[in-house]
N, C-alpha and C positions, 0 to 999 in steps of 0.2 A: 462587356468585360466582367460585369458582376455576375452574370448567370454562368459564365465559364468557370469563374473562381469558386462559386457555389457548388457547381458540378464536380470539380476536382476535390474540393474539400469532402463532399458527400461520398465520393468514391473512395477516398483514403479512409474515411471513418468506417464505411462498409467493409473494406478489406481488413482493417484492424479488428473489427468485431468478429469477423469470420475467422481470422487467424487465431484469436485468443479462445474461441469456442470450438475450435476444431478438435476432435478426439484423436488421441495419439493411438496408432494401430497396435503398439505393444502393450501399453498399460490401459488403454481405454478411457483415459482421463484427459480432460482439456486443462489448459493453463488456468482457467477460472476455477475449476474443480480443485486444482492443486492449491490455489490461493486460499480458497474457502476452507480447505482442510487445515492449512497451516496458521490461519488467522487467530484461533484461540490461543495458541502457543505464544504467538507475537504479542497479544494483549497481555498475557501473564508476565512476559519479559518487560513489557512497557510499564506495567504496575510496579515491577521491582525497581526499574530505573527511577520512576517517579518517587518512590519512597526514599531511595538512596539520595536523590536530589533534594528533597525536603529536609532530610536529616542534615545534609551538608549545609544547606541554606540556614538552618537554625543555628548550626555551630558557628558559621561565619557571623551571623547577627549577634550571637553572644560574644564573640571575640571583639567585635566592633563596639559593643555596648560597654566594654571594660574601660 
């Protein structure tokens, strides 16, 4: 039973990797290429959210200290 389970999981992982690395015939990019292209923008957005969260947390801490 263990070898069958391992074979099924391996086949699923192989199919998933093959799907996300397959090039689109129209754009010539894969899903991975798309994610790598958009990642720097997401990092900048996350930095903005982090700064906003830190500012809110400091305001809440000041209000609780009063």
